[in-house]
C-alpha positions, 0 to 999 in steps of 0.5 A: 538438470531438470530438478534445477528447472523445477526449483526455479519458479518456486525461487522466483515466486518466493522472491516476488512474495518478499518484494511484495512484503517489503513494499507493503511494509514501506507503504504501511509506514507511508500511510501511518505517516500520513494518517497516524490514526489508521489502525492495523485493522484499517489497513487490513480492510483497505488492502490497497483499495483506493475507495476503501482508503478514501472511506477510511480516511473520511471516517477517521478524520471526520471529513467529507468524502470530497476532502478525503478523496483529495487527500488520498489523491495528493498522497498517491501523487506524492508516491508516484512522483517519488517513485519516478524520481528514484 
């Protein structure tokens, strides 16, 4: 059964990649729902970096950095609350 054992890590790795892809798609939709003017290029640039998200929201919405930071924090808090309830 050594062949089966060698294959297991690859199966788990594929499963993890699928989960990440699925979660990213959900997050992408959440981000687009909150800030519809974000582009795919914006999301590629942000790559889950909170500071880059704040910068991009500030630029796209033409608001101060403090306002963008509050908006992003509110959004992230809503995700945490929904995830903990689910």
